[in-house]
C-alpha positions in Angstrom: 80.5 -66.6 22.9 78.8 -66.0 26.2 75.3 -67.1 27.1 73.7 -63.6 26.6 75.2 -63.3 23.2 74.0 -66.8 22.2 70.4 -66.1 23.4 70.4 -62.7 21.5 71.7 -64.5 18.3 69.0 -67.1 18.5 66.2 -64.6 19.2 67.4 -62.5 16.2 67.4 -65.6 13.9 63.9 -66.5 15.2 62.8 -62.9 14.8 61.7 -62.5 18.4 61.8 -59.0 19.6 63.5 -57.6 16.5 60.9 -57.9 13.9 58.6 -55.0 13.1 54.9 -55.4 13.2 53.5 -56.8 10.0 50.2 -55.2 9.1 47.3 -57.7 9.0 45.4 -57.9 5.7 41.7 -57.4 6.2 39.6 -60.0 4.6 35.9 -59.5 4.1 33.7 -62.2 5.6 31.5 -63.9 3.2 27.9 -63.0 4.0 26.0 -66.0 5.4 23.6 -67.5 2.8 20.8 -67.1 5.3 21.3 -63.3 5.7 21.7 -62.8 1.9 18.6 -64.7 1.2 16.6 -62.8 3.8 17.8 -59.5 2.4 16.9 -60.5 -1.2 13.4 -61.7 -0.1 12.7 -58.5 2.0 11.4 -55.6 -0.2 12.0 -53.2 2.7 15.8 -53.6 2.8 18.5 -51.8 0.8 16.1 -49.5 -1.1 15.6 -45.7 -0.9 12.1 -45.0 0.2 10.8 -41.5 -0.4 7.8 -40.3 1.5 4.7 -39.6 -0.7 2.3 -38.0 1.8 4.6 -35.3 3.3 3.7 -31.6 2.9 5.0 -29.5 0.0 6.7 -27.3 2.6 9.0 -30.2 3.8 9.6 -32.4 0.7 11.9 -35.3 0.1 11.7 -37.2 3.4 13.5 -40.6 2.7 14.5 -43.7 4.6 16.9 -46.4 3.7 16.8 -49.6 5.8 20.2 -51.3 5.3 20.6 -55.0 5.9 23.3 -54.4 8.5 20.8 -52.7 10.9 21.6 -49.1 9.9 18.8 -46.8 8.9 19.6 -43.7 6.9 17.0 -40.9 7.2 17.3 -37.8 5.1 15.2 -35.0 3.5 15.7 -32.0 1.3 15.5 -29.7 4.3 17.5 -31.2 7.1 20.8 -33.1 7.7 20.8 -36.9 7.3 20.6 -39.2 10.3 22.0 -42.7 10.9 20.1 -44.8 13.4 19.9 -48.4 14.5 16.9 -50.3 13.3 15.6 -53.8 13.5 12.8 -55.9 12.1 10.9 -57.3 15.1 8.5 -59.5 13.0 7.2 -59.7 9.5 4.9 -56.7 10.2 6.8 -54.7 12.8 10.0 -52.6 12.8 11.6 -50.3 15.3 14.4 -47.7 15.2 16.1 -45.3 17.6 15.5 -41.6 17.1 17.0 -39.1 19.6 17.2 -41.7 22.3 13.6 -42.9 21.9 12.4 -46.1 20.2 10.0 -45.6 17.4 7.8 -48.6 16.7 6.0 -49.0 13.4 3.7 -51.6 11.9 4.2 -52.4 8.3 0.7 -51.9 7.0 1.7 -52.6 3.4 4.9 -53.6 1.7 5.3 -54.2 -2.0 8.0 -53.4 -4.5 6.1 -50.2 -5.3 4.9 -49.0 -2.0 5.7 -49.0 1.8 3.0 -47.9 4.3 4.1 -47.6 7.9 1.9 -47.0 10.9 4.1 -45.3 13.4 3.0 -45.7 17.1 3.9 -42.3 18.5 3.2 -40.7 21.9 0.4 -38.6 20.3 -1.2 -41.5 18.5 -0.8 -43.5 15.3 0.6 -41.8 12.2 0.4 -43.4 8.8 3.3 -42.6 6.4 3.4 -43.7 2.7 6.6 -44.2 0.8 7.6 -45.2 -2.8 10.9 -46.2 -4.1 13.0 -43.3 -5.2 13.4 -42.7 -8.9 17.0 -42.2 -10.1 18.1 -39.6 -10.6 16.4 -37.8 -7.8 16.7 -34.1 -7.2 15.2 -32.2 -4.3 12.7 -29.6 -5.4 13.4 -25.9 -4.8 12.4 -24.8 -1.3 9.8 -22.0 -1.1 11.2 -18.9 0.6 
């Protein structure tokens, strides 16, 4: 047996160059205890908040602040939006909307109510939210 044949035989036995790719098995990371505890203690996170003070013409505005930093915004009259959000302090949050950062103060947060004071270009706008009841169905839109 010549040298090339011997090297090829060894490589084949070792599986070098001739083995097919073995798919990796994805394993979920265990959430850190700190992040899980923070999520459980924060009434803002992982709840569907439906706006209470919006006009009857545009009903069903809702926000969901997910623990992974994703904010889901939706309503009965427009398509949903996914945005990045973050909690800057105990009383302040911010999210990205159409390339602009929206800053809001948490005026009130309980298990039954969320009141945000949005700092907008035109001034401060207060918005009131309550947890969505399940099942939730958008009301008929006036034509």
